[in-house]
N, C-alpha and C positions, 0 to 999 in steps of 0.2 A: 536413041539420043546420042548425039555427038557433042563433045565439049572441046572448045578451042581456047586455050589459055595463052596469055601474053603478058609482057611487062617485067619479066625477070631480068637480072643482070648483075653487074658489079657495082657496088656502092661503098663509100667509106663509112666507118662508124659514125653514127649521128645523122646520117643521111636519110633520104626517103625514097621509096619506090611505090608505084601503084600497079597492082596486078588486076587483070581483067579476065573474065572467062565467059564466053558466049555459048549458050546451048542452042542446038539446032536439031532438026529431024522430027521424029514423032512426038511432039510435045503437046500435052493436053492439060496437065495439072501438076506442075512442079511445086512441091511443098517446101522443102528445106534446101537451101543452097549453102555451100560452105567451102572452107579452105582447110587443108591438112598439110603437114610437112613431114619430111623424112630425111634423116641423115644416115650415112653408111653404118650398118650394124645395129641400127635402132628401129623400133617399130614406128609406123606412121602414127602421128599424133594430131589431135584436133588443134587447130589454130582459132577458128571462129566459124560460127554458123548463123544463119539468119532465116527466119520463117517468112512465108509469103506475106504475113501481116506486119513484118518488120521487127519482131522480137529477136534479140541477139544473145549469143553466149560466146564468151572468150576464154581461152586458156589464161590462167593466172599470169603466165610469163609475158603475155602481150597486152594485158589490160592497161589502158591509158596511153598506149603507143600505136596500136593498130585499130582501124575502123573498117568494119564490113558494111557493105551496102548492096542493094540490088535494084535493078530496073526491070520490073515484071513485064512490061510491054516489050522489052528487048530480050527477055530471058537471059539476062546478064548479071553476073555478080562481080563485085569489085572488092579489093582489099587494099586500103591505104595504109602503108607501113611507114611510120615516122620513128625517129630516134633509134634507128636500127643498130643492133649490137652484133658483134662477131658470132655470138651463139644463135643468132637468127639464120645463119647460113644453113641452107637446106634446099632440097627440091620441094617445091610447093605444088600441091595437087588440088584442083577444084573438084567439087563433088556436088551432085544434085540428087535429090530423091524424088522419084515419080513411081511409087510402088517399089521398084528396085533402086539400088544405088548405081550411079553412073560416075565414072572417073575421067578426068582429063589426062593429058599426056605428061603433065608435070612441067614446071618451069623453074630453072635454077636461079636462086638468089644467093649471091656471095657478098658478104659484108667483110671487107678487109681494107686495111690501109696500105 
């Protein structure tokens, strides 16, 4: 399974970005799709996950600001990020579970004025 993420970039505080991640390759039954993020010197942390049925779970720090969604027919997961804060600056990684965990290459989100 290969994952291709896109949508990162530089945005001012209070702004919005939308991340996308498309899975391809030997796909037969992806269960959970999600986003994690990591900053230098810190462990990778969960941002949001979504099950095939649409159930979601968010980190407390992003609740009410970020929305995860997925298009099962396209094997794609999205992360709409609103009201961005400087502390949201990180490399964001998409993740899918199909038995094993698969990771995308990471996309940098920088929130700065």
